[in-house]
C-alpha positions in Angstrom: -0.2 0.1 -0.2 1.4 3.3 -1.1 1.5 5.9 1.9 2.1 9.9 1.6 4.4 11.4 4.2 3.5 14.7 6.2 6.1 16.3 5.0 8.9 16.1 2.1 11.8 13.8 2.9 13.4 14.7 4.6 12.2 17.6 6.4 10.8 16.9 9.5 8.7 20.2 10.7 7.2 22.8 8.7 7.5 26.5 9.8 6.3 30.0 8.3 5.7 33.2 9.8 2.7 35.2 9.8 3.4 38.8 9.8 1.1 42.0 10.5 2.6 45.2 8.9 0.7 47.5 12.0 3.2 50.4 12.9 6.1 49.3 9.9 8.0 52.8 8.6 10.0 52.6 5.4 13.2 52.8 7.1 12.0 49.7 9.4 10.4 48.1 6.2 13.9 48.5 4.1 16.1 46.8 7.2 13.9 44.0 7.7 13.6 43.3 3.6 17.7 43.7 3.6 17.8 41.1 6.5 15.9 38.7 5.4 14.9 38.4 1.7 19.2 40.3 1.3 21.2 38.4 3.6 19.4 35.3 5.0 17.8 34.8 1.6 14.6 33.4 3.5 11.6 31.9 1.2 8.9 33.8 2.7 6.4 36.2 1.7 5.0 39.4 4.0 1.8 40.6 4.1 0.9 44.4 3.7 -1.8 47.0 4.0 -3.0 48.2 0.9 -3.9 51.8 2.4 -3.4 53.4 5.9 -5.1 56.5 7.6 -4.4 55.9 10.6 -3.4 59.5 12.1 -1.5 58.0 15.2 0.9 56.2 12.8 1.3 58.5 9.9 4.4 57.1 8.2 3.2 53.3 8.3 3.8 51.6 5.3 1.0 50.7 2.8 0.9 49.9 -0.8 -0.7 52.9 -1.9 1.6 55.3 -0.6 4.7 53.2 -0.9 4.4 50.7 -3.8 8.0 49.3 -3.5 7.1 47.8 -0.8 4.6 45.6 -3.4 8.0 44.3 -5.0 8.7 42.0 -1.8 6.7 38.5 -2.2 3.2 38.7 -0.8 1.2 36.5 -0.3 -1.1 38.1 2.3 -3.1 41.1 3.1 -4.0 42.8 6.6 -7.4 43.4 5.7 -8.1 46.6 3.0 -6.4 48.7 4.9 -5.3 50.7 8.3 -8.8 52.5 9.3 -8.6 52.6 12.7 -7.7 55.7 14.5 -8.7 57.5 11.0 -10.9 60.4 12.5 -13.0 61.6 10.0 -12.1 58.8 7.5 -14.6 55.5 8.0 -14.6 52.5 5.8 -17.5 50.9 3.0 -17.2 48.7 0.0 -15.9 51.5 -2.2 -12.5 51.0 -0.5 -12.6 47.8 -0.7 -13.3 48.2 -5.1 -10.2 50.6 -4.6 -8.1 48.0 -2.5 -8.8 45.3 -5.2 -8.0 48.1 -8.1 -4.8 48.2 -6.2 -4.2 44.6 -6.3 -4.4 44.5 -9.3 -2.5 47.2 -10.6 0.6 45.7 -8.8 -0.2 42.0 -10.2 -1.1 40.8 -6.3 -2.6 37.9 -5.6 -2.9 37.3 -2.2 -4.2 34.0 -0.3 -3.9 35.2 3.1 -6.1 37.8 4.6 -5.6 38.6 8.9 -8.4 40.8 10.1 -7.1 44.1 12.0 -8.1 45.4 15.1 -11.4 47.1 15.8 -11.5 47.4 11.3 -15.3 47.6 10.3 -14.9 45.4 7.7 -13.2 42.3 9.5 -14.5 38.8 8.7 -14.1 37.6 12.1 -13.5 39.9 14.5 -16.2 42.1 16.3 -18.8 40.0 14.7 -17.8 39.9 11.1 -19.7 42.7 9.5 -17.8 42.0 6.4 -18.6 38.8 5.7 -22.1 39.8 6.1 -24.3 41.5 3.1 -27.5 42.2 4.9 -28.5 42.4 8.8 -31.7 41.8 9.8 -32.6 43.6 13.1 -34.4 42.2 15.9 -38.1 44.1 14.3 -37.4 42.1 11.0 -36.3 45.0 9.5 -33.3 44.3 6.6 -30.5 46.7 5.6 -27.2 46.7 3.6 -24.0 46.5 5.3 -21.8 48.7 3.5 -19.1 47.5 4.7 -19.3 43.9 3.6 -16.5 42.8 0.8 -15.6 39.2 1.6 -16.3 38.4 -2.2 -14.2 41.1 -3.5 -11.9 39.7 -1.1 -12.2 36.1 -2.3 -12.0 37.9 -5.8 -8.8 39.3 -5.0 -7.5 35.7 -4.4 -8.0 35.4 -0.7 -9.0 31.4 0.6 -7.4 31.5 3.6 -8.3 33.5 7.1 -6.8 33.6 10.5 -9.3 32.4 12.9 -8.7 34.8 15.3 -6.9 32.5 17.9 -3.7 31.4 19.1 -2.3 27.9 19.2 -1.1 27.3 22.9 1.2 24.5 22.1 4.0 23.9 19.8 3.0 21.8 16.7 0.0 21.5 14.5 -1.0 19.7 11.7 0.3 16.4 14.3 -1.5 14.3 16.9 -1.5 15.8 20.4 -1.8 14.0 24.1 -3.3 15.6 27.5 0.5 17.2 28.3 0.1 19.3 25.1 -2.7 20.7 26.3 -2.0 21.0 29.7 1.4 22.2 29.1 0.5 26.2 29.6 -1.1 25.9 32.7 0.2 26.5 36.5 -0.3 23.2 38.6 -3.7 24.7 39.3 -4.6 25.7 35.8 -3.8 22.1 35.0 -6.5 20.1 37.7 -8.8 22.6 36.5 -8.4 21.7 32.7 -8.6 18.2 33.6 -11.7 18.7 35.5 -13.3 20.7 32.9 -12.7 18.4 29.9 -12.5 15.0 32.0 -15.0 13.5 29.1 -13.0 14.0 26.3 -10.3 12.2 27.6 -9.6 8.8 26.4 -6.9 6.4 26.3 -4.7 9.2 27.7 -5.5 11.5 24.5 -7.6 14.5 24.5 -9.1 14.9 21.3 -9.6 18.5 20.2 -12.8 19.8 18.7 -11.0 20.6 15.1 -8.3 17.5 16.2 -5.3 19.7 15.7 -5.6 20.2 12.3 -3.9 23.3 10.5 -7.1 24.1 8.3 -10.9 23.9 9.4 -13.3 25.0 6.5 -15.7 27.7 7.3 -18.7 28.9 5.8 -19.4 32.4 5.5 -23.2 34.7 6.0 -23.1 35.0 2.3 -22.4 31.3 1.7 -18.9 31.5 0.5 -16.7 28.6 1.9 -13.3 29.4 2.9 -10.3 27.7 5.5 -9.4 29.0 8.6 -6.1 28.8 10.0 -5.1 29.4 13.5 -1.1 30.9 14.8 0.9 30.3 17.5 2.4 32.9 19.9 1.8 35.3 22.7 -0.7 38.3 22.3 2.5 40.1 24.7 5.1 39.1 23.2 3.4 39.8 19.3 6.4 41.8 18.2 10.3 42.2 17.0 11.8 41.6 20.5 9.1 39.0 21.6 9.5 36.8 18.2 13.1 35.6 19.9 10.5 33.8 22.0 8.4 32.8 19.8 11.1 31.3 17.5 13.4 30.6 20.0 15.6 27.8 19.4 14.5 25.8 21.5 10.8 25.9 20.3 12.1 25.2 16.8 13.8 21.8 17.8 10.7 21.1 20.0 8.7 21.4 17.0 11.3 19.1 14.6 10.7 16.4 17.7 7.3 16.7 17.3 7.2 16.9 13.7 4.4 19.2 13.3 3.8 22.7 11.5 3.4 26.0 13.1 2.8 29.7 11.7 4.6 32.0 14.1 2.2 35.8 15.0 4.2 38.3 15.1 4.6 42.2 13.9 7.7 42.7 12.5 7.6 46.4 12.2 6.5 46.6 16.2 9.5 47.2 18.8 9.0 47.8 22.7 9.6 51.6 24.4 11.7 50.5 26.1 14.0 48.8 23.4 17.4 50.6 23.2 19.3 48.7 20.4 20.6 50.4 17.4 18.5 48.6 15.0 15.3 47.6 14.8 15.9 44.0 14.7 17.4 43.0 18.1 20.6 40.5 18.2 18.4 37.9 19.6 15.8 37.9 16.9 18.6 37.7 14.4 20.0 34.7 16.2 16.5 32.8 16.0 16.5 33.7 12.1 19.5 32.4 11.8 18.8 28.8 13.5 15.7 28.3 11.2 18.3 29.5 8.3 20.8 26.9 9.6 18.0 24.3 10.0 16.5 24.6 7.0 20.2 24.5 5.1 20.3 21.5 6.6 17.2 19.8 5.3 15.2 19.6 8.9 12.8 22.3 8.5 10.9 23.7 6.0 10.4 27.4 5.6 7.9 29.0 2.9 5.9 31.3 3.1 2.2 30.8 4.8 0.5 30.5 1.6 2.6 27.7 0.4 2.2 25.6 3.6 -1.3 26.1 3.6 -1.4 25.2 -0.3 1.0 21.6 0.7 -1.7 20.8 3.8 -4.9 21.3 1.2 -3.0 19.6 -2.0 -1.4 16.6 0.9 -4.9 16.4 2.7 -6.7 15.3 -0.9 -4.5 13.0 -2.3 -5.9 9.8 -3.0 -3.4 6.6 -2.7 -4.2 2.9 -3.9 -2.3 -0.3 -4.1 -1.4 1.6 -7.7 -2.4 4.8 -8.4 -1.1 8.3 -6.4 -4.4 10.3 -7.6 -3.7 14.8 -7.2 -7.8 16.0 -6.6 -9.0 19.3 -5.8 -10.4 20.9 -3.1 -12.9 22.7 -4.1 -12.2 25.5 -2.0 -8.7 26.6 -2.6 -8.6 24.7 -6.3 -11.8 24.2 -8.1 -9.8 22.3 -10.6 -5.9 20.9 -10.4 -3.6 21.1 -13.7 0.1 20.4 -12.9 0.8 24.1 -13.4 -1.3 24.3 -9.3 1.5 21.9 -8.5 4.2 23.6 -9.4 7.0 24.2 -7.2 5.7 21.3 -4.6 7.3 18.1 -3.6 5.4 15.1 -2.3 7.3 12.1 -0.4 5.7 8.1 -0.3 6.7 5.1 1.1 4.9 2.0 -0.9 5.6 3.2 -4.2 6.0 0.1 -7.2 7.1 -0.2 -10.6 3.5 0.2 -12.1 2.5 2.8 -9.8 0.5 5.5 -11.5 0.1 9.0 -11.1 -3.3 11.3 -11.7 -3.6 14.7 -11.7 -7.7 14.7 -11.3 -8.1 12.3 -14.2 -5.4 13.2 -16.4 -2.1 11.3 -15.9 0.9 12.4 -15.6 4.3 11.6 -16.1 6.0 11.3 -12.9 10.0 11.3 -12.5 11.2 9.6 -8.9 14.1 10.4 -6.3 14.4 8.0 -5.0 15.8 8.0 -0.9 16.8 5.2 1.6 14.4 3.4 3.6 12.3 3.0 0.5 11.0 6.3 0.0 10.2 8.3 -3.0 10.0 11.9 -3.9 8.3 13.5 -6.4 8.9 17.0 -7.4 6.9 19.6 -9.9 
């Protein structure tokens, strides 16, 4: 029987960083760009504001005012822009239409959407008005929601939305045990947690509602179905200083040991008032990024844009394998159809491959060129 490995051989775990662009000015953006893309040459993609009307952060980088940032690899948008602390400037669907036009002007197709603060057009936070075309009040009167724009976001390419939650332990996309769920708590908290969740414990395993999967499906009020993903981190550590704790070498080693995936949550442009180093990126954070690069070169840790990790999980989870066939199937949300072009840049590893094994992309045969590894493992790269 053919089996698909969790990640491409010989990698044991997969990491990405989900950055919110809050508080980033152009000088800081250029320093981060120099470090991540030019010095370390990490395979990554950023997220951007398309517009910024925040009066408290007048120099905040955004595509409209600073088009050079669109030259960086981009796979996400932090809503349509920063419309918080914007004075008399509100947000409506017309702003989303302008954002869509800006994306197309720069040929950007973001797959990732992350809600922002108390933005009126959020899809998850603040009752998710941006995902509701209409609203009916308690008297039965129906109103048009002028902040609705989910259809425009999906037209732009968005298929993955942060669910607003942070994972409490290291490593999604893996089986978990009770000790994983208890890890963040004190002794008293552990006792309370066990008491409140006693019934779901079966044979030493606590099965969370989502099974600790990296992606869950959600149907929105307008009828569209998209994927939600979870990020890992801590609310108080979500800045360039705290990132050193989130992606500390010890955490990366634990991720490798547990063979899971992590989407680390941060704001690369934020620093703390008491931070007094000359450069924006602290030496501790720089060292953590260098460690990630080292593990990537050693082919232990896959590091990629968030969108590539999520695309891989979708493709892997919809693979059909049998005794003689490997069939790549579209999922109907991210991929309505599937061709070899959609699979370009991905590698999948299998055990149990035989000379007669056939590969199909949907119902089309594909001439596979296999790479053979030790332990009877074969990889297929597109």
